C-alpha positions in Angstrom: -18.2 -5.2 4.1 -15.8 -7.6 5.0 -13.8 -7.7 8.5 -11.3 -5.3 8.4 -8.6 -6.9 10.0 -7.5 -3.7 11.0 -6.2 -2.2 7.4 -7.6 1.6 7.7 -8.7 3.2 4.1 -8.7 7.3 4.2 -8.5 10.0 2.1 -5.8 12.5 3.4 -4.0 14.7 1.4 -5.7 13.5 -2.1 -4.6 10.4 -1.7 -6.5 7.5 -0.9 -4.6 6.1 2.4 -4.4 2.7 3.1 -2.3 2.0 6.4 -1.9 -2.1 6.3 -1.9 -3.8 9.8 0.8 -5.9 11.2 1.1 -8.7 8.8 -0.6 -9.9 5.4 -0.3 -13.6 4.4 -2.1 -16.3 2.9 -4.8 -16.3 5.4 -5.9 -12.6 5.6 -4.9 -11.3 2.5 -7.9 -11.8 0.7 -10.5 -10.2 3.0 -8.1 -7.3 3.2 -7.9 -7.2 -0.8 -11.8 -6.6 -1.1 -11.7 -3.5 1.5 -9.4 -1.9 -0.2 -10.8 -2.7 -4.0 -14.5 -2.7 -3.2 -13.3 1.5 -1.3 -11.7 2.6 -4.7 -13.5 1.0 -7.4 -16.2 3.5 -5.1 -14.7 6.4 -6.0 -13.0 8.6 -8.4 -9.3 6.7 -9.5 -6.9 8.3 -7.3 -3.4 7.6 -6.0 -2.7 5.2 -4.0 -0.5 5.6 -0.5 -0.1 2.4 1.1 1.4 2.8 5.2 3.5 0.4 6.7 3.8 2.0 9.4 2.5 -1.4 11.4 3.9 -3.9 9.3 6.6 -6.0 10.7 6.5 -8.6 7.9 4.9 -9.4 4.2 4.9 -12.1 2.9 4.0 -13.2 -0.9 0.2 -12.8 0.0 1.0 -8.8 0.5 3.9 -8.1 -2.1 0.9 -9.6 -4.8 -1.5 -7.6 -2.9 0.5 -4.7 -3.8 1.5 -5.2 -6.8 -2.5 -5.5 -7.8 -3.0 -2.1 -6.8 -0.2 -1.1 -8.5 -1.4 -2.5 -11.6 -5.1 -1.4 -10.7 -3.7 2.6 -10.5 -1.6 2.1 -13.4 -4.7 1.8 -15.7 -6.4 5.4 -14.4 -2.6 6.9 -14.8 -2.3 7.1 -10.7 0.9 6.0 -8.3 1.3 4.1 -5.9 3.5 5.2 -3.0 5.1 2.9 -0.4 5.4 5.4 3.3 7.0 4.6 7.0 8.6 1.5 5.5 10.5 -0.3 8.2 14.3 -1.6 6.7 12.9 -5.3 7.2 10.1 -5.0 4.8 12.8 -2.6 2.1 14.5 -5.2 2.2 12.5 -8.1 1.1 12.0 -5.3 -1.7 15.1 -5.1 -3.0 15.5 -8.7 -2.8 12.8 -9.0 -5.7 13.6 -5.9 -7.6 10.6 -4.2 -6.8 12.0 -1.1 -5.3 12.4 -0.1 -8.5 8.7 -0.5 -9.8 7.6 0.9 -6.6 8.2 4.6 -4.6 9.2 3.3 -1.3 9.5 6.2 1.1 11.2 5.2 4.8 9.1 7.8 6.2 6.0 10.3 5.8 8.0 13.2 6.6 10.2 12.2 3.7 7.2 11.2 1.5 5.5 14.6 1.7 8.6 16.6 1.9 9.0 14.6 -2.2 5.7 14.7 -3.3 3.3 17.3 -1.7 5.4 20.4 -1.5 
């Protein structure tokens, strides 16, 4: 398996929970993507939570990765949720218009309140 780059993948609350590392950029996105897809393809399709609590910068490679994950889970009628999204990262989704496509929660508490009652 490729080096993890501090990206963790676990099951939590019935979701595949992926915590990204500090930055996703051109030099590391492919290894991160390979690790994630290896894990999620080996299990029954589930909805995914992307935890961005450690992510301070999201470059185009990271946004592309999120969109590929979004497309993958949609094929199985599953969803992708982004949690613990900083204002800076959230602004990048607003600028690109992806906030209309992705379900984004500024905190894990809000996610649990709305999705896991």
